[in-house]
N, C-alpha and C positions, 0 to 999 in steps of 0.2 A: 515717505515709505510706510506702507501699512502691512499688516499681516493678512495673508490670504487664508482666512479661517476655513472657507469652503474647501480649498485645495488641501489644507492640512487634514481636514476631516476625511476627505476622499482617500488621501494617502494612507491614513491610519486604517481605514476600512479595507484597503487593498492588502496591507500588511497583516491584518487580522485574518482575512480570508486565506492568505497564503499559509499562515500559521495553522489554521484549522485543517487545511489540506495536508500539511505535513503530519499533523496529529492523526488524521484518519489513515494515512499511509502507514504510519508506525503501528497503529492498532491492527491494521490488516496484516502487516508483516509478522507481528507477534502471533496472531491467530494462525496464519499459514504455517509458521515455524512450529508452533505447538502441535498442530494437526499432523504435520509431517513426522514429527518425532513420535507421536502417539501411534501412528501407522507404521513406524519403523522405516520410513522412506527418506530419500535424500532431500535435505532442506535447501541446498544451494540451487538446484534447478528450479524448484518451486518459487524461491525468492527472486531469482533472475526473471522468471516469467511474470511475476507480480510487478516488478519494476518496468518491464518492457511493455506488457499488454494489459495488466490489471488483475483484479481479484478473480474474475471468472476464469481467465486463462490459467492462473496459478492453481486453482482448484481442479481444473481439467487435467493439468500435468500430474497432480497427485492421483487422480482417478485412473489415468493411463498407467502410471507406475504400479498402482494397486492391481489393476487388471493384468498387467504383464507378469506380476509376481505370482498370480494365481494360476497361470498357465503351466 
């Protein structure tokens, strides 16, 4: 029985990529939350949209909230 070094390397790369994705999501969440607070808007709906559809959609929610508040 030997060690499959290539398989271990691939698995480590997959774990590292997943960790990087988590870090990027956490950074996006912090930015969206800070922006929503600065604008005086609801953070929950923007964060929900970030989790469901991504950063662009979360920013769109904040823009719509801002436009509705100006009316």
